[in-house]
C-alpha positions in Angstrom: -12.8 -3.6 -4.8 -12.3 -3.8 -8.6 -10.2 -1.7 -10.9 -11.0 -0.6 -14.4 -10.1 -4.0 -15.9 -12.5 -5.7 -13.5 -9.8 -7.3 -11.4 -10.0 -7.1 -7.7 -7.2 -6.2 -5.3 -6.1 -3.2 -3.3 -2.4 -3.3 -4.0 -2.7 -1.8 -7.4 -0.7 1.4 -8.2 -2.8 4.2 -9.7 0.4 5.1 -11.7 2.3 1.8 -12.3 5.4 3.7 -13.4 5.8 5.1 -9.9 6.2 1.7 -8.3 10.0 1.8 -8.1 10.0 5.3 -6.6 7.4 4.2 -4.0 9.5 1.2 -3.1 12.5 3.4 -2.6 10.4 5.8 -0.5 9.2 2.9 1.6 12.7 1.7 2.2 13.8 5.2 3.2 11.0 5.6 5.7 11.6 2.1 7.1 15.3 2.9 7.6 14.4 6.2 9.3 12.2 4.2 11.7 14.8 1.5 12.3 12.7 -1.2 10.6 14.6 -3.7 8.5 13.0 -4.5 5.1 14.2 -7.3 2.9 13.8 -7.8 -0.8 10.3 -9.1 -1.7 7.9 -10.3 0.9 8.0 -8.7 4.4 5.2 -10.6 6.0 7.2 -11.2 9.1 6.8 -7.5 10.1 4.5 -6.8 13.0 1.4 -4.9 12.4 2.9 -2.0 14.4 6.0 -1.9 12.2 4.1 -2.1 8.9 1.6 0.5 10.2 4.4 2.8 11.3 6.0 2.7 7.8 2.7 3.3 6.0 1.6 6.0 8.4 4.9 7.9 8.1 4.8 7.6 4.3 1.3 9.2 4.3 2.3 11.9 6.7 5.3 12.8 4.5 3.2 12.8 1.3 0.6 15.1 2.9 3.3 17.5 4.2 4.9 17.7 0.7 1.5 18.3 -0.9 0.7 21.0 1.6 4.1 22.7 0.9 3.4 22.6 -2.8 -0.1 24.0 -2.4 1.1 26.8 -0.1 3.9 27.8 -2.5 1.4 28.0 -5.4 2.9 25.1 -7.5 
């Protein structure tokens, strides 16, 4: 996968300015799920833990978008 600059990678933010907000969101979701995250690399998480965090983030983002769409915003 390549971005507009021709560099490959899938960990690129579409809106780089949102990176800190997404990190806070990830930490919040991990805390809700009882998964401890540390600063920086979290490669010691199990696939189940990492997948749970990502899945819950997506679920919450979809719910928020649906609410916005149903309220006409």
